N, C-alpha and C positions, 0 to 999 in steps of 0.2 A: 839776597842782596845781589849775589855774584849771578845768580841761575838768572836774575832777571837782568842784569845788564848784558849777558851772554846772549839772552832772545832777542833785547833789541838791537846789537850790534848784528847780529845773523838776519835780522828783517832788513836794515840798511843795507847790508851786504848785498842783498838776493833783490832787494827792490831797486837798487842802485842809485839810492837816493834818501834826503831825509823827508822828504815831504808825503812822498808814496810810504815809505815805512812807518811815518806818524799816522797817517790815515788808515794803514792798515791795521796797527795798534791800537788804533782811537786814544792815542794820546796827542800832546801839544809838541810841535814842533820844539820849543824851546826846552820843554823837561828830555825830548829824546836827545837834542844835542848835548845838555849838560849830561846825561848817562853815558853816552859814549865819549864824551872827554873825560869822565870820570874812570871810565875803563881804559883808556890811555894812560892815565895819568897811574894808575895801578900797575899797569905792565909797563909802564917806561918808554913806549914806542908810538908812531903816530900809525892809525888804523886807516886813517882816510886823508887824502888830499884835498881838502876845500879850493873849489876852482870855481868862475861866475857861473858855468853852467851845471854846477851839482858838487858831488866828493868823488873821488875814485880810490877805490881800496889799494893798500900798499901792500908789499908783498908780506909783510905781518900781517896784513887782515888776510890775506889767502891762508897764511898758515893755522889761523884761529877759526877761520870758517870751518878746514876741514875738520879738525878737532872738536869743533862745537857739535859740529853735523855727527860725528861717531857717538859724543856723549847723548846726543838728544834721541838716537837710536837704541843705544843701550838703555836709556831711562824708559823709552817706551815698551821696550822688552820686557825690563824689569815691571812696568805697570800691566802688561798683557801678564805675565806669570802669576802677578796676584790675582787678579781678575780670572784665570781658570783656575787657581787655586782655590778660591771661594765660590767655582761655579758659576762665574760669568761669561764674558765673551773671550773668544780665542786669540782675538788680535789679526792685524793684517800682514801677512806676506808678501814684500815688495820684491818684484822678481825682474831680473833684467834678461832678455832671451834674445838671440842671434835669430837670423831666416830660419833654418831649419828647426831649430827648437817651436817657435812658435807656429811654423808651419806644420810639422810633421809629428813632433814628438810629444809636446805638450799638449796638444788637445784631448788625447785617450789619458795620459797622466792626471789632465785637472778634474777629465768626466769622473774617473775611478777616486781619485782622491775627494774630491766632495758628495760623493755618493756614500764615504766611507766617514768623512768629517763634515757633515752639512752646517755645522756651525762656524767652518774657517771661513774668511777671505782672503782673496787673493789679487794683487795688483801688479800686472805685466806690463811690461814696455819692451817694445821691439829697438834693437840697436846691433850695431857692431862691436868687436873687439876693443876698438880704440875709442868707442865712448861708452861702453859697459863697465870695463875695469876701471877706470879714473872714477864710475858713478860708486862702484863698489867700494871702493878706498875711499871716497867721500862721504860713504853712509847713506846715499841714496837707494841704495837695494842691499837686502837682506842676502840674496843670492843672484848669481848670473848662470845660467843656462848657455853654452857656447862652446865653440873652439877653443881651446888651450893653448894656441899657438901664439903663446905671450910670454916673456922671461919671467922667471920665478920670483916671487915676491915673500919677505919675509914675514909678511902678517898675512897673506892669502893662501889658503890651501885649497889646492887643484885637485880633481879628482876624476879621472877618464872614466866615462861610462861607453861609450862608442867609438871605432874609428870610421871616421869618413873619407871618401875619395869624391874629388871635386872632377866633372866634365865639363866641357866648352860646350854651349848651347849656341843653336842658331834657328831662324825661321825655316819651317816646314821645307820651303822652295828656297832655301838661300843655295848658290851655287856651290856651297862646298859640300853640301848632302849629297851631291852626287858623285863625289870622288870617293874611292876607296880609302883613302884615307887620307886625311887633311893636315899636310905638313906643316911643320913651325912657319916658313917663309908664307903660304898661303894663308894661314891664319892671321899673319901678322899684317898682312895686306890690307885686312879689313878693320873697321873703326869698332871700339869695344865700349862696352858701357859697366859701370863698377857700381857697387851701391856708396852712396855719399861718406867718405870719411872713414872708407875703410882700406885702412894704410895696408895693413897685414896682407888683405885680399890682392889689394894692387902690386905689394912686391913679391907675392907667389906669382903673378903673370910675369913680371920680370925674370925671376927665376927659371922658370919652364924656358922662355925663348932665349936666355942667356946659355944653360945647359946645353942647348941644340944649336949655338951659335946661330942664331938668327937675333935679327934687331927686333925691338920692343914693338909693340902694335901702338897704336894712337888711342889713348882713351878719350874719346869723342863725348861722353855722356856721364855724369854720376845721376844718380838718383836716390832719394833716402826711403823709395817704394819698391819692395820686391815685385810686386804686381805690374807695378809701371814699368820696370825693368823686363819682364816678360813679355807687355804687350809693346816698347819698343822694338825688342828684338826679333817680334813676330812679324811687323810691319814693313822690316828693311832688310839693311846690310850686317847690321850690328852683331857682335859676338858679345857674349859672358861666359862668365864659370858659375856653377851651383853643387852644393853636392849633390851625387848621385842620385841619393835616397830622393831628392825632389825633383826628379826625372818626371813622376807622375804627375805631378803639379805642375810644372811646366809645359808640359802635353796638353793640358787643358787650357793653353793659351796657344795654340798652335807652335809648338817650340821643341825642339828636340837634340838629344846630345850629338855630337859629331864623332866619328873614328878619328882620333889623334894617335901619336907617335908616342909612346912611352906613358907614363901618368902624370896627369896634371898638376895634382897636388891631394897628396896625403894629410891628413891630421888626427889626432886622438880631439874629441866632443866630450864634455862633461860637466860637471859643476865647479863653481868656483865661491869662496864664502871666506869672511874675514875669520881669524883663530878666535876664539871666544870659551870662556869654562861654560858659560851659561849661555844657551843661546832659548829662544823664544821655543815652546814646546811645539807650536803648529808647525814650526820652519823646520824642528828637527823631524817629523813625521813625513812632513813634504820629501826633506832631502831622502828619506826611505824611500817613498816612492818614485823618484827620480832612480834612484839605485838600482830599481829593480827591473828597470829595462835592459840592464847588462845581459840577464839570462835569455832577451830576447828582442832587439831591436824593435821600437815602437811600428806600426805598418805605416807603408808608403802610402801619401796622400795621394789617388787617383781619380 
């Protein structure tokens, strides 16, 4: 009973409405409404505010949705373990990856892993810390491969794998490429582009200029695409920053690192996952494959 009520609740929460959720679940709207009210009665809270345009989740719904997603992922892992134990499928590992990971590190890891475990299935989403870590906490990912430059959390394990040094990049014919060293004031005089929602990366931009007593630059563009960022930098006066290991990939787009004063940003990168006594076997094997690059970073994409 409760499992069904919770699945109905999650459908309404994620579909942002009773009608869309009822259609997805293939049940009638009155039956779904009755189920939601039953769950609200059981919990003694209001999960959705009824408005003329539909329903709006309350803060209680936000709390419940996060926990229900975690329950769902643990159930999925249990099913996958049972299937594996009886010789069935391995299950799907859902991975959230930062740009340097899906561009440089993960391709050779995934290729070698699937050669060793051909029955495994991987789902990889790109993102930045500010989107990946909340997704991990909400149960959207089993594993996140990214910079570990975020606060420690009681229920999240962080494992450093490599250290990343960030560089400032510009078009090959950018005026600053003719300088022996591009000083902070000169860097701040040009517009910058950042990845969308990368608040940590943007904060590091401010930190660099503050440390050198220079005003921060204008963030003129935000892009959700690493490739689009390269193309925009290559075509104009925009500047950006990327991990040094991605420099070869950037050069394919006509973008080069600039010589600057000091170090722009150094941070450990690696894997993050929720604490759990029982992890999906295929996930544990994939984590071991990622750990293996600590002995020698994955080759630069050039």
